[in-house]
N, C-alpha and C positions, 0 to 999 in steps of 0.2 A: 077251770083248768089249773090255775095257780092259787089254789086255796091255801090259806094259812092255817086252816083247821087241821089238827092232827087227829088221826084215828085214836079213839080212847083205848086205854088198856082194858082188856076184857076182864070180867070177874066182878065179884062183890065181896065186901069185907064180912067174913064169917067170925073172925077172931080178932080181938084187939088186946094188945099188950100195952098197958098205960105207961105214962112217963115215969111214974114213981116205982115201977116194977123192975126188979133185977132177977133174971132167971139164969141159973147156973146149970149147964148140961146141954146136951143136944136136944133139939126139938124137931119133930116131924109133924107136918101139917097137911091138910087137904083143903081145897077151896081157897079163900082169900084170907091173908093174915096181914094186919097192919101193926107195925112196931113203932111205938114212941118211947119205949123203955130201953133197957139194956139186956143183951143176951151174951153170956160168956159160954160159948159153945157153938155148935153148928146148927143152922136153920136149913131144913131141906123138906121139899114137898115129897109126900109119899109116892112111890112109883105108879100107883093106880090113879093119882090125882091129875087127870088130863088137863084141867083148866086151872091149875094152881097159880095164884098170883101173890107175890110178896111186895108189900109197900113198906118202905122204911122212911118214917117222917124225919123232919129236921132234928128232933131231939133223940131219934133212934140211934142205937149203937150196937154193933155186933162184933164181938171179938172171937172170930172163927169164920168159917166159910158159909156161903149161902148158895142154895140151889133151888130153882123153880123154873117153870115154863116162862113166866113173865116176872121180871124184877124191876121195880121202880124205886130209885134210891134218892133220898134228899138228906140223908144222915151220913153216918160214919161206919165203914166196914174195915176191919183189920183181918183180912183173909181173902181167899179167892171167891169170885162171883161167877156163877154158872147160870146164865139165862138161856135156856135151850131154844127159845123162840124169840124173845125180845128183852132188851135191857134199856131202861130209860134212866139217864143220870141228870138230876136237877142241878141247879146252880150251886146248891150247898152240899152236894155229894162229895165225900172224901173217902177214897178207897186206897188202902195199902194192900196190894195184892193184884193178881192177874184177873182180867175180866174176859170170860169166855161167853160169846154171844152168837145168836142166830142173826139178829138185827140189832143195831144200837142207835140210840138217840142221845146226844149230849148237849146240854145247855151251857152257854158261856159261863164260866166260873167253876164248873165241875172239875175235880182233880183226881187223877188216877196215878198212883205211884206203883206202876207195874206194867204188864204187857196187855195189849188188846188182842185177843185171840179169836178170830172168827171160827164158827163151827160150821163145817160143810154139811149140808142136809143129807148127803148120801154116804159120806165116809166118816162121820163123827168129827171130833176136834181136829183142826188143822195142825200141822207140825209147827211147833213153837219156833223152830229155827228158820222157817221159811218166811222171809220178809214180805213177799207178795204171793200168797197162796193161790190166788185166782188169776195170776198173770198168764196170758196165753204163751205157750212155748216154754214155760218155766219162769222162775224168778230171775231177774237180772239186777245186781246191785246198782243203785242209782249212780254211784261214783264212776262206774265203768260203762254206763249206758251212753251210746252215741247214736242219735236218731238217723244220721246220715249213713251209718254202716249197718247193714242187715245182720240180725243175730243168726248164728248157726244152729 
């Protein structure tokens, strides 16, 4: 019932970008991509890649946005992250940009300099100005919330 085992991120590594590689320009991929090198540009899964998974190793660095169904980050990203199904942030993850996620897992030590934006399964990305997008009856700023007084 209270298992510490986490479900594995699905997929297998089809492509490896090694530590000594620097790629300049946008890259579209299908399947699994593991990045230990550096990409100056956008990494995105092709629209028809239903099981696309992106792994960014501790030495991996992306200067641009990333987009895939599953995103696992242990390195550095300077740009927005879009994980339509799941985003996993390891202890060495450093993100400068917004993280859009279907589900998120963060390990102690991960750092995000930006917003965490949940993606609603039915309506697409949630409004960035809505601090509690799934709050029943609408969002209530915590500074004005009084549990003894019912909300109108």
